[in-house]
N, C-alpha and C positions, 0 to 999 in steps of 0.2 A: 547637885547633880553633876555627874561626870560628863566630859566633852563627848565621849562616845555615846552616852545615853541621849544627849541632846540631839546629836545628828541622826540617830536612829528614830527618835520621835518625830523629828522634822520630816524625814523621808516618808514615814507612814502618814503623817498629816497632809502632805502635799500630793498623795496618791490621788488619781482621778476617781471620781465617784462612778458607780455603775451607770448612772444616767448620762454622765459625760462620755463615758466609753461608748455607750449605745449610740449617742448622737454622732460621735466621731466615726464610728463604724458605718453608720448610715451615710454620712457625707462621703467617706471614702468609697463606699459601694456606688454612689452616684457618679463619682469620678471614674469608675472602672469601665464605663461605656464610652467608646470612641466619639460618638456623636455628642453626648453630653459634655465631654471634656472639650471638644471643639467649640461648642456653644459657650461654655464658661470662659474659654480663652478670649472669645470675641466680646463677651459681656463684661469682662474685667476692665475694659477701657472705656465703657460708656453704654448708653442705652441703645437698644435696637428693637425693631418690631419683628414679628414672625416672618414677614415677607423678606426682609433683609437677611435675617438669619438663615432662612431656607435657601436662598441663593448662595450665601457664603459657605454653608456646609455641604451643599449638594444633596440634601435629603428631601423627602417628600414633606409637604406642608403638614399633613396630619401627624407624621412622625415627630417633626420638630415641636408641634404643639403638645404632644404627649410628653416628650422629654422635658419641655419647659414646665409642664404641670408637675412632674416628678421633682424637678429642681426647686420649684416653689414650695412643695410640701416638705422637702428636706431642709428648707430654710437657706438654700444656697443662692437663690436669686430673689429679687423683689420685682414687683410690677406696679405700674401706674397707668391709668387710662388718660389718653389725650385725644379727646373727641371719640372717634370710632376705633382708633388704634390703641393697642396695649403695648407699652414699652417696657422692656425687661432690662435688668442690669444685675451684675454680680453683687451680692449683699455683703458689703463691708470689706475692709482691708484684709482681714484674716482669709477670707475666701479668695480674694484676688492674689494674695501672696502664696497661698496653698497651691493654686493652679499653676502659677508661674514656677514655683519651686519644684513641683513634681515634673514639669516638662523640662526644666533646666537640668534636673538630676538625670532624667532619661537621656538628654543630649550628652551629658558627661559620660554616661555609661556607654552610649553608642559610639561616641567619637574617641573615647579613651582619654579625654581631657582630665587633667589632674583635679582631684577633689580639693575643696577649700572649706575652711571652717566658718 
């Protein structure tokens, strides 16, 4: 096999599946809402309940609950019950890094800071 053929085959093999692309699009769609992005920013550093999140983002409690439900369905947050409270957190390092990176990229764009690799 020629080197060119090997690299072309590797590129095709490493392409994301339709299911992976659909899941990624769903995650990015969830991040496209300002309240959900703010919620994920808070949840990337630890667990919070709805009352704390409501106060932090300045949204109505029902709206925060609905946003959290969507984030749960999309697999971006996890929840656990502690007595009568439900505590939410960002689900895994990939989600935490994605939220941080998209906001850092926005900051670079807004401030004109040089890009880095």
